[in-house]
C-alpha positions as CSV (number, residue, x, y, z in Angstrom):
1,X,-17.2,-69.4,45.6
2,X,-18.9,-71.6,43.1
3,X,-22.2,-70.6,41.6
4,X,-24.6,-72.9,39.8
5,X,-27.8,-71.6,38.3
6,X,-29.9,-74.3,36.7
7,X,-33.4,-74.6,35.2
8,X,-35.2,-77.7,34.1
9,X,-34.0,-77.1,30.6
10,X,-30.4,-76.2,30.9
11,X,-27.5,-74.9,33.0
12,X,-27.7,-71.1,33.0
13,X,-24.4,-70.5,34.7
14,X,-21.7,-72.5,36.4
15,X,-18.5,-71.0,37.6
16,X,-16.8,-68.8,40.1
17,X,-18.5,-65.7,41.5
18,X,-17.4,-63.1,44.1
19,X,-21.0,-62.2,45.1
20,X,-24.6,-63.3,44.3
21,X,-27.7,-61.3,45.0
22,X,-31.0,-63.3,45.1
23,X,-34.7,-62.4,45.3
24,X,-35.6,-64.2,48.5
25,X,-39.2,-64.6,49.6
26,X,-38.4,-62.5,52.7
27,X,-36.5,-59.9,50.6
28,X,-33.4,-59.6,48.5
29,X,-30.2,-60.9,50.0
30,X,-26.5,-61.1,49.0
31,X,-24.2,-64.1,49.4
32,X,-20.5,-63.5,49.7
33,X,-17.6,-66.0,50.1
34,X,-17.7,-68.0,53.4
35,X,-21.4,-67.2,53.9
36,X,-23.2,-69.3,56.5
37,X,-25.2,-72.3,55.2
38,X,-28.8,-71.5,54.2
39,X,-31.7,-72.7,52.1
40,X,-34.2,-70.1,50.7
41,X,-37.2,-70.0,48.4
42,X,-36.9,-67.4,45.6
43,X,-39.6,-65.2,44.1
44,X,-39.9,-63.5,40.7
45,X,-37.0,-61.1,40.1
46,X,-33.3,-61.0,39.1
47,X,-30.3,-62.9,40.2
48,X,-27.3,-60.6,40.1
49,X,-23.8,-62.0,40.2
50,X,-20.2,-60.8,39.8
51,X,-17.7,-63.1,38.1
52,X,-14.3,-62.6,36.5
53,X,-16.1,-61.4,33.3
54,X,-18.1,-58.6,35.1
55,X,-21.6,-58.2,36.5
56,X,-24.4,-60.4,35.1
57,X,-28.1,-60.9,35.7
58,X,-30.6,-63.7,35.2
59,X,-34.4,-63.1,35.3
60,X,-36.3,-65.8,37.2
61,X,-39.9,-66.5,38.0
62,X,-39.0,-68.3,41.3
63,X,-37.0,-71.2,42.6
64,X,-34.8,-72.3,45.5
65,X,-31.3,-71.5,46.6
66,X,-28.9,-73.6,48.7
67,X,-25.7,-72.2,50.2
68,X,-23.2,-74.6,51.7
69,X,-19.4,-74.7,51.9
70,X,-18.8,-71.8,49.4
71,X,-21.2,-73.5,46.8
72,X,-24.3,-71.6,45.9
73,X,-26.8,-73.9,44.0
74,X,-29.8,-72.2,42.5
75,X,-32.7,-74.1,40.8
76,X,-35.0,-71.7,39.0
77,X,-38.1,-71.6,36.8
């Protein structure tokens, strides 16, 4: 699936990922390929994702995530 993590200043990551774990307002959740569509607000925490180069993390203060058709778009601050 395609993962895009962007802030107001720059693109933090854009590429293929096999899983993404996000700090949702109702608790942490993981998105895998072919996940159902959803929109969620994010709270302070870490975004964890697995790509072809290994496991990575991004610290965020909050934001919003949109999952649709194997594209995970995350806007953070």
